[in-house]
Backbone as JSON, one array per atom type, in Angstrom:
{
  "sequence": "MPGIIGKKLGMTSIFTEDRKLVACTLVEAGPCVVTQVKTIENDGYQAVQLAYGERKEKNTPAALIGHFKKAGVTPKRKIVEYSDMNNLALGDQVDVSLFEEGDFISVVGYSKGKGFQGVVKRHGFAGVGGQTHGQHNRLRAPGSMGAASYPARVFKGKKLGGRMGNDRVKVANLRVLKIYADKNLLVISGALPGAKGSFVFIEK",
  "N": [[0.97, -1.75, 0.36], [0.7, 2.26, -0.85], [2.15, 5.17, 1.12], [3.35, 7.26, 3.01], [5.65, 9.38, 5.52], [5.6, 10.82, 8.37], [5.65, 13.29, 10.98], [4.44, 13.5, 14.04], [3.02, 16.51, 15.03], [1.33, 17.81, 17.06], [-2.1, 18.32, 18.43], [-5.23, 19.47, 18.04], [-8.76, 21.26, 17.55], [-11.0, 21.41, 14.82], [-13.95, 22.88, 12.98], [-15.94, 21.49, 11.57], [-17.53, 21.39, 7.64], [-20.34, 20.9, 8.7], [-20.22, 21.88, 10.76], [-19.76, 20.94, 12.93], [-17.28, 20.34, 16.17], [-14.22, 18.7, 16.29], [-11.96, 17.06, 16.85], [-8.35, 17.03, 16.19], [-5.43, 15.85, 14.68], [-1.9, 17.35, 13.75], [0.3, 16.72, 11.41], [3.3, 16.87, 9.91], [3.75, 15.88, 7.01], [6.44, 14.34, 5.2], [8.56, 16.54, 3.0], [9.04, 13.26, 1.51], [11.96, 11.31, 0.37], [12.8, 8.87, -2.23], [14.86, 6.42, -1.28], [15.62, 4.09, -2.46], [14.86, 1.45, -4.89], [13.23, -1.53, -4.59], [13.22, -4.64, -6.5], [11.84, -7.41, -7.64], [13.55, -9.21, -9.01], [16.29, -8.91, -7.83], [15.61, -8.38, -5.13], [13.49, -10.25, -4.23], [11.15, -8.83, -4.01], [8.78, -6.17, -4.21], [9.23, -3.16, -3.8], [9.41, 0.44, -2.27], [11.29, 2.51, -0.89], [11.62, 4.8, 1.36], [12.78, 8.07, 2.68], [12.84, 10.09, 5.51], [13.24, 13.49, 7.23], [16.16, 15.23, 7.94], [19.58, 14.65, 8.79], [22.84, 14.8, 10.93], [25.8, 14.42, 9.44], [27.8, 13.55, 10.89], [26.84, 11.7, 12.65], [25.42, 9.39, 11.41], [25.76, 6.22, 10.44], [28.13, 4.87, 9.03], [27.79, 3.06, 6.54], [24.95, 3.52, 6.36], [25.87, 6.4, 5.21], [26.94, 5.86, 2.71], [25.1, 4.54, 1.33], [22.75, 6.45, 1.21], [24.19, 8.54, -0.15], [24.42, 6.74, -2.52], [22.05, 7.29, -3.54], [22.3, 10.06, -4.06], [20.84, 11.6, -1.75], [21.11, 13.63, 0.84], [22.17, 12.58, 4.73], [19.19, 10.92, 6.63], [16.98, 10.65, 8.67], [15.03, 8.59, 9.08], [13.46, 5.39, 7.94], [11.46, 4.08, 5.77], [9.92, 1.21, 3.6], [7.27, 0.85, 1.25], [5.17, -0.9, -0.36], [3.31, -1.12, -3.69], [4.13, 1.06, -4.92], [5.23, 1.66, -7.23], [5.78, 3.09, -9.69], [7.69, 4.77, -8.85], [10.79, 6.12, -8.81], [14.42, 6.4, -8.15], [15.34, 9.19, -5.9], [12.91, 10.26, -6.61], [10.26, 12.62, -5.3], [8.43, 12.35, -2.44], [5.07, 13.53, -1.83], [2.25, 15.59, 0.31], [0.99, 15.36, -2.01], [-0.4, 13.06, -2.29], [-2.44, 12.46, -0.95], [-5.96, 13.06, -0.5], [-8.42, 15.86, 0.52], [-10.55, 14.13, 2.39], [-10.13, 11.42, 2.05], [-9.82, 8.19, 3.5], [-7.53, 6.99, 6.18], [-4.37, 4.65, 7.51], [-2.57, 5.27, 10.29], [0.23, 4.72, 11.54], [2.54, 4.32, 14.53], [4.38, 4.58, 17.27], [3.56, 4.36, 20.94], [3.13, 6.25, 23.4], [6.04, 5.59, 25.98], [5.34, 4.24, 28.95], [7.01, 3.41, 30.93], [8.18, 1.1, 34.02], [5.45, -0.09, 35.35], [2.61, -0.63, 37.74], [0.05, -3.02, 38.05], [-2.45, -1.66, 38.55], [-2.51, 0.6, 37.06], [-1.34, -0.72, 34.63], [-3.06, -2.84, 33.81], [-5.75, -2.18, 34.81], [-6.63, -3.28, 37.28], [-8.55, -3.35, 40.31], [-7.29, -3.03, 42.53], [-7.0, -3.66, 46.38], [-8.97, -1.98, 48.08], [-10.38, -1.06, 50.58], [-9.16, -0.2, 54.09], [-9.23, -2.12, 56.27], [-8.74, -4.12, 59.11], [-5.95, -4.47, 59.03], [-5.54, -3.85, 56.41], [-3.08, -2.14, 55.24], [-1.28, -1.48, 52.99], [-1.84, -2.41, 51.12], [-3.03, -1.21, 48.84], [-2.96, -0.81, 46.37], [-1.92, -3.39, 45.35], [-1.62, -6.31, 43.64], [-2.59, -8.51, 44.71], [-3.74, -12.24, 45.85], [-1.93, -14.6, 43.72], [-2.89, -17.29, 43.1], [-1.25, -19.71, 42.81], [-0.14, -22.16, 44.26], [1.3, -24.75, 46.38], [1.26, -26.52, 43.9], [1.61, -25.22, 41.3], [3.78, -24.17, 41.75], [4.61, -21.89, 40.82], [4.65, -19.31, 38.73], [2.57, -18.64, 36.31], [3.17, -18.06, 33.27], [2.66, -14.92, 31.08], [0.89, -13.88, 32.69], [-1.07, -11.33, 33.85], [0.41, -9.08, 35.23], [3.01, -6.03, 36.84], [4.95, -4.44, 35.28], [6.91, -3.72, 31.92], [4.96, -0.67, 30.65], [3.76, 0.53, 27.55], [5.34, 2.33, 24.45], [4.67, 0.66, 22.41], [4.22, -0.53, 19.33], [1.47, 0.7, 17.07], [-1.41, 0.58, 15.5], [-3.53, 2.67, 13.98], [-6.95, 2.71, 12.17], [-9.34, 3.63, 9.95], [-8.83, 6.55, 10.16], [-9.49, 10.18, 9.32], [-9.09, 12.09, 6.53], [-9.1, 15.75, 7.2], [-7.86, 18.45, 6.47], [-5.77, 19.6, 4.17], [-3.16, 21.31, 3.99], [-0.79, 22.1, 1.62], [1.11, 24.07, 0.91], [3.37, 24.01, 3.17], [3.24, 21.19, 3.81], [1.39, 19.92, 5.62], [-0.61, 17.77, 7.05], [-4.2, 17.62, 8.64], [-5.57, 15.65, 10.65], [-8.28, 13.53, 11.34], [-9.66, 12.56, 15.02], [-6.86, 10.97, 17.52], [-3.21, 10.37, 17.14], [-1.12, 7.73, 17.78], [1.79, 8.18, 19.97], [4.34, 10.73, 21.36], [4.45, 14.3, 20.74], [6.29, 15.24, 18.34], [7.47, 12.65, 17.56], [7.71, 9.69, 15.06], [5.57, 9.14, 12.91], [4.01, 7.07, 10.49], [1.92, 6.79, 7.56], [-0.57, 5.13, 5.86], [-2.45, 4.6, 2.92]],
  "CA": [[0.06, -0.03, 0.1], [0.96, 3.48, -0.8], [2.31, 5.54, 1.98], [4.49, 8.49, 3.0], [6.27, 9.1, 6.68], [5.75, 12.27, 8.38], [5.94, 14.25, 12.24], [3.32, 14.5, 15.27], [3.07, 18.3, 15.58], [0.24, 17.9, 18.38], [-3.86, 18.34, 18.51], [-6.11, 20.9, 18.31], [-9.72, 20.78, 16.97], [-11.55, 22.72, 13.8], [-14.85, 22.9, 12.78], [-16.58, 20.97, 9.92], [-18.73, 21.89, 6.96], [-21.74, 20.82, 8.95], [-20.6, 22.99, 12.26], [-19.29, 20.27, 14.24], [-16.12, 20.66, 16.51], [-13.46, 17.7, 15.69], [-10.37, 17.07, 17.55], [-7.87, 16.15, 15.32], [-3.83, 15.76, 14.79], [-1.49, 18.03, 12.75], [0.9, 15.73, 11.28], [3.86, 17.05, 8.88], [3.95, 14.53, 6.31], [7.17, 14.56, 4.03], [8.67, 15.67, 1.62], [9.97, 12.17, 1.6], [12.59, 11.26, -0.86], [13.19, 7.42, -2.58], [16.33, 6.27, -1.49], [16.37, 2.57, -2.95], [13.85, 0.69, -5.75], [13.29, -3.08, -4.64], [12.39, -5.25, -7.63], [11.98, -8.88, -7.3], [14.78, -9.51, -9.78], [17.4, -8.46, -7.12], [15.27, -8.16, -3.82], [12.86, -11.2, -3.87], [9.85, -8.45, -3.7], [8.56, -5.15, -4.82], [8.81, -2.0, -2.67], [10.19, 1.51, -2.27], [12.26, 2.41, 0.12], [11.17, 6.17, 1.35], [13.16, 8.47, 3.73], [12.55, 11.45, 5.76], [14.15, 13.85, 8.2], [17.33, 15.56, 7.93], [20.07, 13.88, 10.13], [23.74, 15.09, 10.76], [26.81, 13.19, 8.61], [28.79, 12.47, 11.66], [25.42, 10.89, 13.9], [25.23, 8.64, 10.88], [26.71, 5.05, 10.33], [29.01, 4.75, 7.62], [27.0, 2.36, 5.8], [23.94, 4.59, 5.64], [25.95, 7.47, 4.38], [27.28, 5.19, 1.49], [23.55, 4.24, 1.17], [22.24, 7.74, 1.0], [25.29, 8.92, -1.27], [24.39, 6.11, -3.79], [20.81, 7.75, -3.96], [21.98, 10.82, -4.24], [20.68, 12.44, -0.94], [21.5, 14.37, 2.26], [21.46, 11.7, 5.43], [17.94, 11.07, 6.74], [16.56, 10.21, 9.89], [14.07, 7.5, 9.16], [13.65, 5.13, 6.76], [10.42, 3.2, 5.76], [9.32, 0.47, 2.8], [5.89, 1.07, 1.01], [4.57, -1.58, -1.3], [2.05, -0.38, -4.2], [4.3, 2.56, -5.4], [6.34, 0.73, -7.7], [5.75, 4.09, -10.77], [8.32, 5.71, -8.8], [11.99, 6.2, -9.32], [15.35, 6.47, -7.1], [15.91, 10.08, -5.98], [11.61, 11.2, -6.72], [9.69, 13.04, -4.18], [6.56, 11.59, -2.4], [4.74, 14.73, -0.31], [1.13, 15.09, 0.66], [-0.38, 15.44, -2.81], [-0.54, 11.28, -2.43], [-3.71, 12.16, -0.4], [-6.82, 14.53, -0.93], [-9.16, 15.5, 1.68], [-11.47, 13.22, 2.74], [-9.57, 9.88, 2.43], [-9.51, 7.81, 4.85], [-6.21, 6.5, 6.34], [-4.39, 4.24, 8.56], [-1.61, 5.67, 11.05], [1.39, 3.49, 12.66], [3.57, 5.25, 15.38], [4.81, 4.24, 18.34], [2.74, 4.86, 22.05], [3.98, 6.8, 24.46], [6.81, 4.75, 26.92], [5.25, 4.64, 30.61], [8.51, 2.55, 31.89], [7.89, 0.0, 34.52], [4.03, 0.37, 35.81], [1.86, -1.48, 38.56], [-1.29, -3.58, 37.78], [-3.37, -0.82, 38.74], [-2.4, 1.52, 36.06], [-0.97, -1.47, 33.43], [-4.08, -3.83, 33.39], [-6.91, -1.49, 35.29], [-6.99, -3.87, 38.85], [-9.04, -2.36, 41.23], [-6.64, -2.89, 44.07], [-7.67, -4.13, 47.64], [-9.74, -0.95, 48.37], [-10.47, -1.6, 52.03], [-8.22, -0.59, 55.02], [-9.88, -2.42, 57.48], [-8.24, -5.66, 59.08], [-4.6, -4.36, 58.63], [-4.95, -3.61, 55.32], [-2.27, -0.59, 55.54], [-0.5, -1.65, 52.19], [-2.17, -3.59, 49.52], [-4.24, -0.8, 48.09], [-2.61, -0.98, 44.6], [-1.27, -4.59, 44.62], [-2.16, -7.65, 42.89], [-3.77, -9.27, 45.06], [-3.43, -13.84, 45.64], [-1.63, -15.05, 41.94], [-3.49, -18.21, 42.91], [-0.88, -20.77, 43.02], [-0.03, -23.24, 45.85], [2.56, -25.98, 45.96], [1.23, -26.85, 42.54], [2.72, -25.89, 40.4], [4.39, -23.62, 42.74], [5.34, -20.87, 40.29], [3.41, -18.07, 38.7], [2.34, -19.01, 35.08], [3.89, -17.01, 31.66], [1.6, -14.37, 30.38], [-0.49, -13.25, 34.02], [-1.39, -9.85, 34.26], [1.65, -8.5, 36.41], [3.17, -5.14, 36.33], [5.71, -4.58, 33.83], [7.09, -2.22, 31.33], [4.0, -0.82, 29.58], [3.77, 1.45, 26.64], [6.36, 2.21, 23.59], [4.71, -0.62, 21.81], [3.77, -0.17, 17.67], [-0.15, 1.03, 17.54], [-1.98, 1.21, 14.27], [-4.7, 3.16, 14.14], [-7.52, 2.47, 10.69], [-9.9, 4.55, 9.08], [-9.01, 7.94, 9.88], [-10.47, 10.85, 7.91], [-8.04, 13.65, 6.18], [-9.71, 16.51, 6.89], [-7.88, 19.06, 5.47], [-4.44, 19.52, 3.59], [-2.22, 22.34, 3.19], [0.28, 21.25, 0.7], [2.69, 24.44, 0.83], [3.54, 23.68, 4.5], [3.26, 19.78, 4.3], [0.88, 19.77, 6.73], [-2.08, 16.56, 7.03], [-5.24, 17.89, 9.65], [-6.14, 13.7, 10.76], [-9.35, 13.41, 12.96], [-8.56, 11.84, 15.92], [-5.95, 10.92, 18.13], [-2.35, 9.14, 16.79], [-0.39, 7.1, 19.1], [2.6, 8.57, 20.22], [4.47, 11.84, 21.25], [4.77, 15.3, 19.93], [7.75, 15.0, 17.66], [7.68, 11.56, 17.21], [7.36, 9.74, 13.69], [4.23, 8.17, 12.45], [3.54, 5.94, 8.99], [0.72, 7.42, 6.92], [-0.67, 4.46, 4.65], [-3.71, 4.49, 2.34]],
  "C": [[0.74, 1.39, 0.01], [1.0, 4.37, 0.55], [3.3, 6.62, 2.43], [5.0, 8.67, 5.12], [6.21, 10.65, 7.32], [6.07, 12.4, 10.37], [5.08, 14.5, 13.04], [3.69, 15.63, 15.33], [2.21, 18.56, 17.07], [-0.78, 17.86, 17.77], [-4.25, 19.58, 18.63], [-7.62, 20.72, 17.81], [-10.18, 22.32, 15.69], [-12.92, 22.15, 13.85], [-15.27, 22.16, 11.7], [-17.17, 21.43, 9.32], [-20.17, 21.89, 8.02], [-21.75, 21.18, 10.39], [-20.42, 22.19, 13.17], [-17.62, 20.59, 15.13], [-15.65, 19.22, 16.68], [-12.42, 17.97, 16.28], [-9.65, 16.66, 16.17], [-6.34, 16.16, 15.77], [-3.26, 16.64, 13.54], [-0.45, 17.27, 12.61], [1.92, 16.64, 9.63], [4.44, 16.02, 8.15], [5.01, 14.82, 5.15], [7.73, 16.1, 4.13], [9.47, 14.23, 2.07], [10.92, 11.63, 0.43], [13.05, 9.62, -1.12], [14.79, 7.03, -2.43], [16.72, 4.86, -2.01], [14.43, 1.82, -3.72], [13.63, -0.61, -5.39], [12.6, -3.68, -5.59], [12.34, -6.84, -6.96], [13.45, -9.89, -7.86], [16.02, -9.34, -8.65], [16.98, -8.74, -5.73], [14.59, -9.93, -3.58], [11.41, -10.19, -4.06], [10.03, -7.17, -4.07], [8.16, -3.8, -3.81], [9.81, -0.64, -2.86], [10.43, 1.9, -1.02], [12.11, 4.47, 0.21], [11.79, 6.71, 3.15], [12.91, 10.08, 4.07], [13.04, 12.0, 6.79], [15.42, 14.06, 7.71], [18.35, 15.03, 9.19], [21.98, 14.68, 9.66], [25.01, 13.76, 10.3], [27.28, 12.95, 9.64], [27.87, 11.85, 12.86], [25.18, 9.77, 12.84], [26.03, 7.74, 10.55], [27.16, 5.02, 8.9], [28.08, 3.66, 6.81], [25.81, 2.74, 5.44], [24.51, 5.74, 5.11], [26.28, 7.14, 3.25], [25.74, 5.33, 0.81], [22.57, 5.4, 0.51], [22.93, 8.47, -0.02], [24.52, 8.38, -2.91], [22.96, 6.89, -4.69], [21.02, 9.32, -4.23], [21.18, 11.62, -3.68], [21.52, 12.88, 0.35], [21.25, 12.7, 3.55], [20.07, 11.73, 6.12], [17.74, 10.28, 7.89], [15.81, 8.88, 10.01], [13.84, 7.02, 7.89], [12.31, 3.99, 6.79], [10.23, 2.55, 3.83], [8.01, 0.79, 2.88], [5.9, 0.1, -0.19], [3.16, -0.54, -2.22], [2.71, 1.06, -4.63], [5.03, 2.49, -6.34], [6.16, 1.92, -9.56], [7.03, 5.3, -10.11], [9.8, 5.38, -8.85], [13.34, 6.15, -8.23], [15.48, 8.41, -7.19], [14.19, 11.03, -6.26], [11.42, 11.44, -5.17], [8.13, 12.68, -3.53], [6.27, 12.77, -1.27], [3.09, 14.47, -0.1], [0.18, 15.35, -0.39], [-0.63, 13.91, -3.13], [-2.0, 11.41, -1.72], [-4.53, 13.66, -0.88], [-8.07, 13.96, 0.33], [-10.54, 15.08, 1.59], [-11.29, 11.58, 2.83], [-9.61, 9.72, 3.79], [-7.97, 6.74, 4.66], [-5.74, 5.86, 7.11], [-3.11, 5.23, 9.05], [-0.9, 4.64, 11.78], [2.2, 4.34, 12.94], [3.45, 3.99, 16.61], [4.73, 4.81, 19.92], [3.88, 5.16, 22.89], [4.73, 5.55, 25.53], [6.48, 5.04, 28.33], [6.35, 4.04, 31.49], [7.54, 1.71, 32.91], [6.44, 0.56, 35.33], [3.5, -1.14, 37.05], [0.3, -1.94, 37.87], [-2.41, -2.77, 37.43], [-3.44, 0.14, 37.15], [-2.14, 0.73, 34.55], [-2.19, -2.52, 33.15], [-5.54, -3.34, 34.06], [-7.48, -2.43, 36.32], [-7.41, -2.87, 39.38], [-7.97, -2.06, 42.65], [-7.5, -3.15, 45.18], [-9.17, -3.06, 47.96], [-9.89, -0.54, 49.75], [-9.24, -0.83, 52.88], [-8.3, -1.05, 56.14], [-8.57, -4.04, 57.69], [-6.68, -5.48, 59.25], [-4.01, -4.07, 57.28], [-4.22, -2.33, 55.0], [-1.65, -0.19, 53.97], [-0.82, -2.25, 50.95], [-3.65, -2.76, 48.94], [-3.99, -0.73, 46.53], [-1.69, -2.57, 44.29], [-2.28, -5.78, 43.94], [-3.17, -8.36, 43.63], [-3.29, -11.04, 45.33], [-2.8, -13.44, 44.0], [-2.27, -16.8, 42.02], [-3.38, -19.67, 42.54], [-0.35, -21.17, 43.95], [1.61, -24.21, 45.31], [2.52, -26.65, 44.79], [0.93, -25.81, 42.23], [3.45, -24.66, 40.78], [5.37, -22.54, 42.01], [4.29, -20.19, 39.4], [3.52, -18.26, 37.01], [2.79, -17.39, 34.3], [2.68, -16.52, 31.37], [0.26, -13.52, 31.57], [0.08, -11.89, 33.69], [-0.48, -9.42, 35.41], [1.72, -6.98, 36.08], [4.67, -5.02, 35.61], [6.12, -3.29, 32.77], [5.75, -1.75, 30.37], [4.44, 0.92, 28.52], [5.25, 1.62, 25.35], [6.34, 0.9, 22.49], [4.24, -0.33, 20.12], [2.2, -0.21, 17.6], [-0.52, 1.5, 15.76], [-3.35, 1.44, 14.34], [-5.51, 3.48, 12.6], [-8.34, 3.85, 10.8], [-10.05, 5.96, 10.26], [-9.01, 8.77, 9.2], [-8.78, 12.03, 7.46], [-9.16, 14.74, 6.23], [-9.61, 18.02, 6.77], [-6.29, 18.8, 5.18], [-3.58, 20.66, 3.41], [-0.43, 22.36, 2.79], [1.53, 22.39, 1.25], [3.21, 24.52, 2.25], [3.43, 21.96, 4.64], [2.4, 19.44, 5.41], [-0.39, 18.92, 6.16], [-3.16, 17.39, 8.38], [-5.55, 15.9, 9.58], [-6.72, 13.63, 11.69], [-8.93, 12.39, 13.85], [-7.53, 11.86, 16.53], [-4.66, 10.04, 17.06], [-1.87, 8.55, 17.76], [1.04, 8.18, 18.75], [2.97, 10.15, 20.8], [4.59, 13.06, 20.35], [5.9, 15.1, 19.49], [7.89, 13.64, 17.31], [7.35, 11.17, 15.73], [6.31, 8.82, 13.85], [4.27, 7.85, 11.08], [2.15, 5.97, 8.34], [0.57, 6.42, 6.21], [-2.22, 4.56, 4.04], [-4.56, 3.54, 1.94]]
}
């Protein structure tokens, strides 16, 4: 599927034509440059590699510097492959003209990382609640694990505390409300995964 790389700028709200206030997200989408065209003969599949965002050469691995020089572009920060864009050639640019107002799209991003969290925040446990009968430090504890002498361990996959967030999230059926081609801006309905300034991958 065709797509583009963008950067999440933040959220706002706009009035639609039927005078409804809709929450939306601003995304700086592209311009992206084609850094590699993959073919069945050379790579075993067809795809187009897009790159976005400037990067200092001193902070770029040597292998990537050579890769970008072969494409005739400056070092970029993010590289992603998209299929169904076989009409593009090496060095071509992709911008917001790929979309039209009213299009329905999917957006892939990485959710905000929350670090190590307990069961109340991570899984919605209620905790013990009361403080009677000496329950002074159990308010946000998971409670009984349900295991005794057999199996004498906690089963894998049980809902416990642990790392939360920073997961790949895909949100489908979002609508392109407005396009500002001169600023490479997309106004997309609803919320997108990730923090301000994070990369998102927009698919048609």
